Steps between C-alpha positions, in 0.01 A plus 500: 500500500343635182547843345198733533643800313398559140693255284495274197520123522524225242138402565375858448703552182392167360137558591489829309660337197260206520182703549505872585135491609564223752789711633259793535238300688747340740769763556327833436137444604603220740179308438453200729550159343194277551702188423859385459610223266608171656822515298603820678414351838697187419803698384495726805469211745783308331720811514430543871585136574825516302597827668470317832713215361769735366515699822556179694787411266648850527514462879661156475189309607310214340134536401319171450239461230215465751571843648535660157166349399337636817626849416350458153163390641492786750585749225214364290254525789609858570438602140173308497377705796576829324335440161272265315707264284391443143587154367537404138263242359592158637712638785405482865652609829616145567653456155689831518635428846625167366667678207678735739625213717627322191689809385662546841605136517654530154699807607621351827617182327766706321833597659440806721641835393835597650659832595166665574538875555140624516144366493203716393734798478344838419711741295416863421714640219488794256415467133700682231389568143714491186579871542667427833218669692373354826127435513316653794332170593725210609470129427419259782583132459443217748737216415408146600855376557851639452809281510866579449686362200860500380438800276249699706151414615212290370139611536261206514143571393255227598210433265199271495388445143270282292771474235876477469702810418730541202825693477327770297246545782768592753727690259211737422354503852417845636517354849859387445587850375346661810667262743841512332493881500395514865765249611783654299409847628492382860798263513715634212605152383413288194154343528355180359124443518379142527136402464414193708176393334278250680293361215150381589500194277344169608841407638638833627845602382753769583665691217794733551582744222729803521549832327718807540459872450774757451552858612389631161161327540399721793436824300254312279308401814510861614362622167217246518399602852529869416257463211255293705511765771430770243202301373366461854535875560300560181236251622545273199307186596336252267414128502704233328252218465633148461430159654821531704409841642126461546438141612610555859470878524312617813392823327290361217183682610653849533686434176172449311362821655813704432490805272812709432537866589470706184742765623669440831610776737862408427439530126327835546797631696736392221282685247505812718876477513521481122621139482439325167 
């Protein structure tokens, strides 16, 4: 079950940081997306198949590769029915399905995870800034896999990626900060975050790379979210144009037509209140 109350998530925080205007189109105006990138469809279908696999393991059952692959195919078809899929140059439906099957086979060839506590676990936790003040809006995190360890718990974040990750990638990951904060707040034990990266190379490979966050890292996350929330309240939206942001963005047309508000209602209210 997913949270429907007002909340922040890693994806929302990251989207505002990546491109405030895309955040505005998707989360404020709620514009429909004419297309969805095949990479997102692939990642979502792989996640659904591995959630099935992990749930089988958690219950003490065995899931064979054929069944996992069927779950993947069904997840793809379901997403295909909802939206038009946009493929990158040289990619096709058949080629991307084959990539997904290859990634799943690579994952299932590895020793299965042990001591599984939760699969696709949703956590709703408060955020606290560096002044020790609780933010009004909570953080929601949906964790792919949680296992117990000798020292506490391990949060496993599954990724499909065109490239391998480095230690710096995970040590500076906002997602790891969000998930570590949510897990530590919920379970009150030390937390390790492991990224299981399924790399979409010609011969698929699985990379596992871990990072940790500490109690003192949480206020920094709270400060970041607090300032983003203030910017949203002030209607501060603008495009950040780059090949990474724009190549697969479903809002390219409204982006080209966008013009900023000269003085927003929120800004006018601040002026009336004598704010600088």
